[in-house]
N, C-alpha and C positions, 0 to 999 in steps of 0.2 A: 812534693811530688811533682813531675813532672807535664806540666803543660797540657805535650801531648797525651800522658793516660791518663786525668784527669778529665778533659777530653772526651777519650774511648770511657771510662769507668762515666758518664753522665749522658751521650750515646746507648751503651748501648745495655746502658740499665734502670734508672730512674727519666729519664724522654722516651723510653718509647712505651716502657707500660706508664709513661700519662696519657699521653700517645695511642695509644690504645683503649687506655678508659674514655677520651674523652671523642673517641671513634661514633657516626652514628651512622645507619640503617640510612641510603641513597632513598629521599621520594620522589615518587609519580611528580609528574609534571601536569597540577592539576588546573591547571590557569592561576594557582596562588600561587605565587613563591615565598617562600621567610625568607625572612627580614636577610635582605645582604650586608653583612658590612665591614667587607673581606673584601680587595680582584687582588688576587695572584695570576699570574702572565707565564706566559712560556715564550722566553728571546726569542732566541735564535728564529729569525721568519716570521716569529709574532712581529715582534714590535720592531727589531730589527732587521736590515735584506743582506742576509749575511754575507750572499753566492758578488748583490749585483757592489758592498763592498771592498770585498776582497780584491777581486777582476779590475777595482779603477787604482784603487793604493797600487794593486802587481803592474798594473800598466804605468803610472807613475815608475814605481822605485824599475819595475822593465826596465826601459826607457834610462836612466840612468849608468844602468849595468848594462846596457847592450844587449839583454835578453827578448829573444824573441819567444813569443812562447806564446800561446790563447789561457792568458787571465784567468777567464769564465772556468773551463778547462779543467783548472791550476785548483777553483774553489773545489770546483766539483769533487774532483779528486779527493781533497782535505779534507773534502764533509764524507765520503761512503770510507772513510775511515771510522769519525762518526761512534755507530753500535757499532762494528765489531770488540772497538781498543773498548767500549763500558761498560764489555755482552764476558771481556774478561777477568776488568772487574769484579763483577758483580757473581760470577761463574769462576771467582781466588783464584783464578788463575794466575791472576799476577795481584800484589796486596793493593789494598786502598791512595790509589793517585788523583790526585788534582785535573779537572780540564787540563789546563793549562799544561805542563806534563805531558797530559796524553796527549795534543797535537804539538809541541816540539817530538812528539817521539814519531806521531806520524807526519808531522814537516822534514827529518833527515830524510823520511825511505825518500821525500817524493821529488828533495832537491838529489837525489841517485835517480831516480825516473826519466825529471825533468832533465838532467845534466847542470846542473845547476852545482858551479862550482870556486872556489877562488876566496867564500864568502868571512866576516870573520865572527865571534862568539858574538860579539854586541850585535851586528851582524843581524845573525840568526836569530840570537837570543829580545830584537826587534821586531821582523819581519812575520814571527810566534805570536807576540801578541800585542799584531790587524786586529785581533779577535777582539782586545782590550777597547778597540775604533769602529769597528762596526757603525755605520749612520744609516739614523732610525726610517717605517719605511714613513715618507711627507707629512701623514695622517698619525703618528704615533705620541709628538708632544703634544699638542694641540688635543688629541684627547686624553688623554692622558690627565693632563695637566684639568680638564671638567669633572674626569671621575675623583681626581684628589678632592674635591670640592662637599658628595657624600662621602668619598669610601677610603681605607688602605688600601693604596693601591703595594706590592710589590712585586719583586721579579720572581718564581719557582723553577728556575731552572738547573738546569745542569755543569751545568757557570759556575765556579771556582768565585768565594766573596771577592777576591781580586779583582779578576777577571769584566765581574757584576759590577762597581766600585770605580775603574776605569771608566770603563762605555757609561757611565749614568754623569758621570765628571766630563768628559770627553763633549756628551751630547748634550743633556742637556734633561734625561732623563730623570723624573722627578719623584722619587721611590720616598716612600717611607721609613720603609723599611728593608733589607736585604736577606729572604731568607733562596734556602735549595740547599741541595744537595752537598753541601761543603758541610753544612751541621747537621749532616743527621747519615757519613759515609754512606751515603745509598747511591746510585742513580736512574731516574726516572724511567722505568713504572716498576719502582717496588716501591713498596706502598710506606712505606718508611718515609717517602723526600711527602705522599702526598698526603701522612696523615701528620706534617710533623707543621707546617703552615696552621694549623687550628688548632697546633699545645703551642706554639711560640706564642702565638695573639691572642690568646689566651680565650680560641671563640669556641663551636663546637662547629662541625662542620659541616655543614648545610648552609653554616652566619658565611659560609668562605666559599667563592666562585673561581673556577681553575676557567682560565680563557686562555684558549692556544689554536694556530692556525694548522691545525692537528688532529684530524680524531680520535685517531687513543691514545693523547696524549686525556683527554673531554675523554674519555672513558674510564681508563684508566681513572683515574679522579674522582669521576664518576659512583664508580666502585667500593671507593672508600669512606664514599658519603657527601664531597662534595656537590655544591651545582655549576653546569659548566657554560659559559659560554665561548662561543664558536666565532669566531675572526676570520673572513676568507683575505687568502695570500697569491689571488692569480699570479703574480709572477713570479715565487720565492724560487721555485729554480726554471724561470726564465724558460724556451724552450728545449730542457732535457726534460722534465716531465709531468704532466698533470699534479698541479695541490690537489689539494685534500678540497672538498666542495658536503655543503649542508644545506641540507632543508629546518625550514619552520618546524617546532616538533621532534628531531633532531636528533636536541640537544635547550640547556631553560631559553637561551638566547642564539638567536640568528644574525650575525653581522656583515652586513659588504666591509664596515673596516672599524679600527678606530671613535671614530668621530659619529657612527652608528649605532655604537655599543655604549654612548656616552648619553646619548637622547634615548635608546631604550632602555638604558637605565636608571633611568633619567635626570642624569650631569648633577 
């Protein structure tokens, strides 16, 4: 059996059935949190600064190409296509497509929009993989390193495995394992992504905490039994949009940054 067929069979039969049986109903936050054994993280915007990273690398690359472009705006336009592109997969308008390939589809459109021409295929591929080189927020590595002492830590991202692996190697993110959308061929907020974390880690849903800077991500995780931790990233969108905010009680943990999360989780 081909690797693709084997993976598809695994994902669409046994794995999802087992994930469903492991699912437990979310418990109210009564002040006594069930024992959390693993923390899984949204990555883009929560762990890494996608907007600032693309703008900085774009400025350096654009200078070498004599491109006069607002690279923060370029990053915003690229990110704006992220949700609609995943929706096409979710609605089966297009077959399962890795995020790297969705990014490339969007990038080709941006080259036209920003009148960027004359690039080789190698240059286009390198620029598409800027997402593999995103830089962590200043507190991310220190906070994750502290959390890793007590908990399993892993990304639970829409990014594909190669993207997450390269990002970790480039920036030193200390993950124990790479989890996320590609393993189940679904994109968040599909339930299969959230349920995959406890399944692959051999844990109950209530033993896994979803950590994110985005309220919608956390609410979806909570619906499927995961604990939740909010991490405030006020500068994610620069001046373009207000970042999500949360107040104590909205989620199991509400933290100001990754180090604050580590303190609240007992390091």
